[in-house]
DRENDREN-942588 format. One record per residue (C-alpha): x, y, z; residue number from 1. Coordinates in pm, 1 decimal. Each point is the difference from the previous one (the first is absolute). Layout:
N
R,X,Y,Z,NUM
...
***
This chain:
242
R,7566.2,18968.8,4282.7,1
R,-32.9,-21.0,409.6,2
R,1.0,-365.9,159.9,3
R,-356.0,-28.4,153.1,4
R,-178.3,-39.9,-341.7,5
R,273.6,-292.8,-152.5,6
R,-71.3,-354.6,-46.8,7
R,228.7,-234.1,-74.2,8
R,-57.2,-297.1,-220.8,9
R,180.5,-317.7,166.4,10
R,8.1,-362.9,-197.8,11
R,-123.0,-325.8,160.3,12
R,181.1,-259.8,83.0,13
R,31.3,-367.2,-104.5,14
R,21.3,-131.1,375.3,15
R,-371.8,22.1,138.6,16
R,-148.3,-91.9,327.6,17
R,-218.0,-332.9,-40.8,18
R,-341.5,11.7,165.2,19
R,-198.8,317.6,97.3,20
R,-276.0,74.8,208.6,21
R,-315.7,-218.5,-90.0,22
R,-222.1,263.9,87.6,23
R,104.4,206.6,-302.0,24
R,7.9,-184.6,-237.4,25
R,131.8,193.9,-333.3,26
R,-244.5,99.6,-312.6,27
R,130.2,190.5,-316.0,28
R,-226.1,253.9,69.3,29
R,180.2,90.5,363.0,30
R,242.8,279.6,92.8,31
R,54.9,330.1,-103.1,32
R,12.2,-18.3,-405.5,33
R,-277.3,-370.8,79.7,34
R,-223.1,247.5,-249.8,35
R,166.2,104.5,-278.1,36
R,266.3,-334.6,-41.4,37
R,-265.7,-267.6,156.8,38
R,-88.1,-146.1,-294.5,39
R,324.0,-16.3,-178.3,40
R,137.8,-174.5,293.0,41
R,-297.8,-255.4,-5.5,42
R,107.2,-78.0,-360.6,43
R,359.7,-94.2,136.8,44
R,-96.1,-195.0,265.3,45
R,-204.5,-223.5,-235.9,46
R,270.0,-11.6,-248.6,47
R,190.6,-115.3,260.4,48
R,-252.5,-237.6,146.9,49
R,-92.1,-142.8,-365.6,50
R,395.4,-124.3,-18.1,51
R,6.4,-208.1,362.6,52
R,197.5,345.9,188.4,53
R,278.0,-34.4,-362.3,54
R,307.2,-172.9,-89.9,55
R,361.6,57.8,166.3,56
R,88.5,183.8,-335.2,57
R,-234.5,241.1,81.7,58
R,7.5,46.4,413.9,59
R,369.9,-40.6,0.7,60
R,41.8,-233.0,237.1,61
R,5.9,-400.0,76.4,62
R,-52.2,-264.7,270.9,63
R,-162.7,114.3,300.4,64
R,-9.0,296.5,-63.3,65
R,-191.3,-31.2,-363.4,66
R,-253.1,-207.6,165.3,67
R,-105.0,277.0,244.6,68
R,-5.2,296.9,-251.9,69
R,-224.9,-243.2,-220.0,70
R,-282.8,-83.2,316.4,71
R,9.9,368.0,41.8,72
R,-14.2,82.6,-360.1,73
R,-295.7,-195.9,-26.8,74
R,-227.4,137.3,252.0,75
R,147.4,395.8,46.7,76
R,-387.5,79.7,22.5,77
R,-195.1,-55.1,324.6,78
R,380.0,-131.1,151.6,79
R,89.9,169.9,357.5,80
R,171.6,366.9,-69.4,81
R,275.3,197.3,173.2,82
R,37.6,368.5,-47.3,83
R,273.7,31.0,-252.4,84
R,258.0,150.0,257.7,85
R,-10.7,-357.2,204.0,86
R,-42.6,-206.7,-329.9,87
R,310.6,111.3,-176.2,88
R,349.8,-172.3,244.2,89
R,243.5,76.3,-301.1,90
R,343.4,210.4,48.7,91
R,-166.7,329.3,-93.4,92
R,-288.9,-59.0,288.6,93
R,222.0,-148.1,215.4,94
R,202.4,279.5,46.5,95
R,-267.5,279.9,-8.2,96
R,-141.2,-108.3,283.3,97
R,-362.2,71.7,41.2,98
R,-16.1,-156.6,344.4,99
R,223.4,183.3,214.6,100
R,-116.4,339.6,-92.9,101
R,-268.2,173.1,235.2,102
R,-401.4,-72.9,-86.9,103
R,-7.7,374.0,-88.8,104
R,337.9,-34.8,-182.9,105
R,-111.4,-326.0,-205.6,106
R,-388.2,148.7,-66.8,107
R,140.4,268.1,-211.6,108
R,305.0,-188.0,-185.9,109
R,-253.8,-264.5,-107.0,110
R,-226.2,254.5,-188.5,111
R,303.5,97.2,-180.3,112
R,120.4,-302.0,-129.9,113
R,-116.0,-120.4,-311.0,114
R,113.8,-347.2,-137.6,115
R,-53.9,-129.9,-380.3,116
R,-112.0,-409.7,-1.7,117
R,-35.6,-209.3,-269.9,118
R,-319.3,-153.5,179.9,119
R,-166.1,330.0,132.0,120
R,146.3,270.7,-215.3,121
R,25.8,228.7,286.3,122
R,-5.6,-14.8,352.3,123
R,93.8,247.0,255.1,124
R,172.4,-180.9,278.6,125
R,-306.5,-0.1,239.3,126
R,-201.9,-188.0,-266.6,127
R,-105.9,-331.9,50.6,128
R,196.2,-280.6,-197.6,129
R,-55.1,-359.0,-45.3,130
R,324.2,-238.8,-1.7,131
R,54.3,-20.3,-384.4,132
R,339.0,-30.2,-219.3,133
R,-9.5,193.6,-358.9,134
R,320.2,256.1,-79.9,135
R,-106.8,284.6,-265.6,136
R,242.5,-148.2,-192.5,137
R,-147.6,-339.8,-55.2,138
R,-188.9,-90.9,-301.9,139
R,-319.3,-131.2,66.4,140
R,-240.1,-174.7,-252.2,141
R,-197.1,173.3,-161.1,142
R,63.6,325.4,89.1,143
R,409.3,-15.4,-43.8,144
R,214.9,242.3,218.7,145
R,-173.2,103.3,259.5,146
R,195.2,316.3,39.8,147
R,-128.0,120.3,-374.0,148
R,-357.2,-125.2,44.3,149
R,-39.1,212.8,358.2,150
R,186.0,298.4,-151.9,151
R,-324.9,203.0,-68.9,152
R,-250.3,-69.2,231.2,153
R,263.1,12.2,263.7,154
R,117.4,330.9,-66.8,155
R,-330.0,121.5,-85.1,156
R,-131.2,-123.1,399.8,157
R,363.8,175.6,164.1,158
R,-34.7,274.8,-218.2,159
R,-388.7,80.7,173.5,160
R,146.9,-99.0,344.4,161
R,276.2,246.7,-60.2,162
R,-173.2,296.4,-40.2,163
R,330.9,164.1,-81.0,164
R,179.9,-58.5,295.4,165
R,398.9,-59.4,-21.3,166
R,97.5,-399.9,-65.5,167
R,310.4,-102.7,108.6,168
R,126.5,-334.0,-242.7,169
R,185.4,-281.2,183.1,170
R,-77.9,-216.2,-229.3,171
R,197.1,-274.3,-218.0,172
R,-88.8,21.3,-346.2,173
R,-174.3,-344.7,-18.8,174
R,-307.1,228.4,225.9,175
R,65.5,335.1,-198.4,176
R,-39.5,-152.5,-316.1,177
R,-402.5,-43.7,169.4,178
R,-28.7,361.9,-20.1,179
R,20.8,261.2,-260.3,180
R,182.4,276.5,127.6,181
R,-75.5,254.4,-260.7,182
R,-360.1,52.6,197.2,183
R,203.4,55.5,366.5,184
R,188.8,325.2,-108.3,185
R,37.4,-7.4,407.8,186
R,185.8,-266.1,40.7,187
R,381.4,0.5,151.0,188
R,297.4,-280.4,-95.8,189
R,139.3,-51.5,296.6,190
R,329.8,-306.2,-12.2,191
R,261.0,-132.1,242.1,192
R,297.1,40.4,-135.9,193
R,387.0,-115.7,118.4,194
R,228.1,232.4,106.5,195
R,173.5,-11.0,-367.3,196
R,-380.3,142.3,-93.0,197
R,-147.9,-317.8,-194.5,198
R,-308.8,-86.1,52.2,199
R,-30.9,-303.7,217.1,200
R,-222.2,-377.2,-1.9,201
R,12.3,-257.4,195.0,202
R,-56.6,-176.1,334.7,203
R,217.8,286.3,242.1,204
R,-191.3,240.4,-255.9,205
R,-329.8,-102.3,61.2,206
R,61.6,18.3,385.8,207
R,125.2,361.6,-60.3,208
R,-310.2,53.5,-184.9,209
R,-206.9,-81.2,299.7,210
R,182.0,215.3,224.1,211
R,0.5,264.5,-244.5,212
R,-428.5,-20.2,3.1,213
R,25.3,20.5,350.6,214
R,221.1,282.9,26.1,215
R,-235.7,224.0,-235.2,216
R,-276.0,-133.3,124.4,217
R,70.3,144.9,361.9,218
R,218.6,295.9,-135.9,219
R,-96.1,362.4,95.2,220
R,168.1,156.8,-251.1,221
R,-228.7,244.2,-216.9,222
R,93.7,-112.0,-315.3,223
R,102.0,-312.2,-270.1,224
R,353.0,72.6,-85.2,225
R,134.6,71.2,337.5,226
R,-157.8,-251.9,136.4,227
R,131.5,-242.5,-219.7,228
R,342.8,141.1,19.5,229
R,-17.1,-39.5,423.6,230
R,-38.6,-375.5,-30.0,231
R,333.3,-145.8,187.6,232
R,115.6,-373.4,-87.4,233
R,358.9,-126.5,52.8,234
R,-42.0,-117.9,-370.9,235
R,-208.2,207.4,-244.8,236
R,-151.9,312.4,-40.0,237
R,-263.9,49.1,-110.3,238
R,-111.8,294.1,-267.2,239
R,-273.2,141.0,-227.7,240
R,50.8,-126.5,-383.7,241
R,-304.4,146.8,-183.5,242
***
């Protein structure tokens, strides 16, 4: 399992940069997966617009955060776009810190990161995205749970994109539910574990996951297991769990 051919699956973040490049408006059919998932993205966008961006229950926020999310969701098609790695501002992405890489390192990293998205299905880290809010675990009328709705078509697009390459899975369960793993035999699940050996989650683990993803992307080790084992962190270690 040489590291020159692996991809990393990372989650999106609820935190997102506002606005974007006005000269780069978002269309459901843009980006790496636009040709395969564009019609499905357009359907999601239409449902969000029909619900005036969604209510507090759907979006999981209130007050000014709800107002911003509703405004963004009502008009995702044609909205100013940013590359996914600049759109997402959550803990994982802050600690991955792609902006600090050299141009060459970042170009390589962006091509290796794939993100399941409630709105877009799948994007690479370099693909354009509008501001939006829609969790994979949300229930969106009339389609039901977003991850279940996406699963077959998202998996089909991902399998085609993979072309047999190794996949390092760093997803939480909410986003793993959007993929049919029986169709991806090359997947390697990597978890962060405590000193007691327990798989961990939470804010600190998200920060460590960002650092882990950075470590994997910059590693010169030739095989996956030693590359994972060489990750150093004061609280956690990384382990191939499946």
